[in-house]
Every structure is written in C-alpha cells, then in structure tokens.
N, C-alpha and C positions, 0 to 999 in steps of 0.2 A: 416506633422501631419497625424496620422492614426485615423480612426474612428473604434471603436471596436464593433463588433456584437457578442453577446454571444448566440449561439444556445442552448436553455435550455428548458427542459420539453416539453411543447406543441409546441415549435419551433425547436425541435431537428431534425426532419426529413426535408430534403431539399424539398422545394415545387416543384411540377412537372413543368417542363418548365422554371425553373429559369435561368436567363441569367448570364454570368460571371460578377463578381463584379469589381468595380473600383480598381485601384492599391493602393488607399488610405484606403481601407477597410481591417481591421484585423478581421478574423473570429476565434472565440473560440468555439469549440464543447464541450459541457458539458456532460460527461458520467454519467448521473444521470437518474434514481435512483439506480445505481449499489449497493449501500450499503443496499438496502432493500431486495436483493436476499438472498437465503439460504446461499450461500458462495461466497466469492470473488474468481473467477477463472480468469486465463489469458484470456483477451478478444479475442485473436486470435483463441483459441481452445475451448472456452466455448460453450456448447450446450444450455445455458439458452437463452430464447426468447429475452430478452432485449439486451444481448450481441450480439446475431446474427444480430439484427437490427442495432446496433451501428457499427458493422463491415461494413455494407453497407454505413452508413452515412460518415464515415471517408474519404474514397476515393472520395465520391460524393462532399463533401464540399471542399476537398483539390483541386479538379479539378476546382472548381468555383472561389476560392479565391487565390490571389497571396500570401497573408500572412495568415498562418493557425496554430493554436495551440490547444492543448487538455487541458480541465479543468477537473481535477480528484478529487476524494474524498477518499484518502487513509487513512485518520484518521478522519472520519466525525462524528461518533456517539458512544454512549456507547457500542452498540452491536459490532461495528467494532473493538473496543479495545480488544476484545477477541483474535483477530488474530494477529500473526506476519505475515506480508504480504511481506516479502523480496523476497521470491521465485516468487510471483505473479508480483511484481514490476519489477523484472529482466526480466521476460518474456514480460511484457507490454512494457517496455522501448525499448527493441530491436525491437518489432513489430512496435511501433510508428516510430522509425527511418527508418525501411524498407518502411513504408507507406508514408514517405516524410513529416512528421510532423515537423514544424519549432521550436516548443517549447512546454513546458508543465507547467501547474500551478496546485497546489494541495490545496484544502481547508483544513486548519488545524483548526478544530472545537473544542471548549472547552465545559465544563470546564476541565481543565487538558490537558496534552499533552502525546503523545506516542513517547518517544525519539527514539526508534530503527527505527520505520517506517519513522520518520522525517529524521533521519540520512541517512537511505538507499535512501530515495527520493533525498536528496541533492547529495549524492555520484553518484547516477545513472544518474542524469541529466548531470554530467560532463563526466561520463564514463559508458555507457550502457553495456559494456562487462564484468563488474565486476560480480563475482559469489556470490550467497547468502552466502556461508560459509566465503568468504573473508570479506564481509561486517559485518556479525555477529561477527566474531572473532575480527575485528578491533574495532568495537563499544564497545564490552564488555571489551576489554583490557583497553580502554580509560575511560570508564564510571564506571566500577566496580573495577578497580585496581587489587589487588591480588586475588579477587574472580572472575576475568574475565573468566577463563576457565569453572568454575562451572556454571556461568550465561550463557555462550555460550551454554552449554548443556541444560539449561533451555529453552532458546529461540529455540534451535534446536528441542526440543520436540514439541513445538507449530508449528514449520515449517512442521514437519512430519505430524501432524494432519491436517494442512491446505492442504498439497499435497494429502493426502488420501481423503479429502473431494471432490476433483475434480473428483474422479472416483467412488463414491458410493453415494447412497441416504440414507444410514444408519446413525444413530446418530454419530456425530463426536467425536472421542476419543481425548480429549485434554490432556490426561495423567496427570490429576490433582494430584494424589498421588505422582507420580514421581517428579513432579515439586515442590510440597511442601517439599519433602526431599531435593531437590537441593537448595531451598531457605534457609532452615535451615543450610545446609552446607555452603552456601555462606555467611550467616550472621556471622558464626564462623570464616570465613576467612577475613572478612572486616578489612581493615587497617586504617579506620578512621570513625568518626561518620557520615560524609557526605556519604561515601560509604555504610554504613549500612542502612542509610535512603533511599538511592536509591534502595537498594535491597528490603527493606520493601515496598517502594512505588510501585515497580514492582508487588509484591504479591497483594497489595491492588488494583491495577489497574485491576487485574484479579479475584478479590474477593476471594482470597485464605487465609485461616486462617493458620498462621504459629506458633501459640502459642503451647507450648509443650503439 
C-alpha cells in the first residue's frame, strides 16, 4: 500500500534538509497555479517565475521519493479554455519523461469539457513522441467527421497563437475572424446533427458568434 503526499501550493517547495522518503510514499507534485499565468508555456523553457521554480522542484522531489508523479491543470478554468494546448503538452510530456517522472494526472475541471486537450493528454500519456499535428488531425477526423480538415485548420490557428505567445509580451492574436469563417464553413460540411452541434459547441467554448 502506498501513502500519497501531494505537494501543493504552500507545500510545493521541498523543505530544506528533507530526508529521503520511505518506499511506501508516493509523491505528487502539483504544478499550480500555472493557469493563473499570462500564458501556458512549456515548463522546460518558460521564463515565467513560477515555472522556473517548478523546474527546480521536479528533480528535487524526484530524488527524494521512490515513487513520483506530476499533477497538472491542462483544462482547469474558463480562461484556460481559450487555448489549444497540444503543442505545450507535447513539450511538457517529453520533458517529464526525461526528468524521470513515473506518471501524470491532470485536473479536468468543469463546467463543460475541452475535448481536444483531453484527447491530447490521453494520447500523450501513452506516447509522448506524438507530434501536435498528428494529434489534432486524428482528433478532428474522429470528432468532426467530414468537417474534420476544416476544424483542424481552426485548432491550428489557436495553436499558432499559443506558440507566438511564448515569445512576446504583446496581446495574443487568436485569429478570431479567421476562426469564425472556418466554423461557418465546417457547419456547412457537417454530416450529422451531432457533428454540427460539436462544431457550434466549439465556437461557444471560445465565445465566438457564428450567426450570419
């Protein structure tokens, strides 16, 4: 039986002089409050102060604990749902593997869900070497049917905005007008009521008005 310690908030930083933990202790390091930052950047290369500190805590806790995992927040808040975070998750997962992390859990917070990020998270836990485009194309083909390619272009527009946000402090260009056009095109291609509703739900998630 394992006893789970979740290093969270005021207990995130490893105490000075801490001794190695028993073999029955499972440590989870919670990477919080990453969602409160201006943008979600890959933790390995992020210059943000919180991320810089978390990079120190990962190997420190890993050295102390025989069993170690990461507790993440990839779909935590309304603000977070603006982002498609596939590119960031790809970078993070490969970094966690190199850092010797045993496992990862992600808080899936409601109301509502963010299907693409959830799908990417599940795929990457099995294969961290997948590329963002592979994941997006696969998801869109399965989720949006005949409108899959158009919706892949929609999500790619968000991915470009996310990656641009990693290198600038200027307002992020989420390409709203282009995405509205793609949503309208996708609705016209929808091959079922279910698919059309998924497309409209995607627009609603990002607070886009797609009425003519």
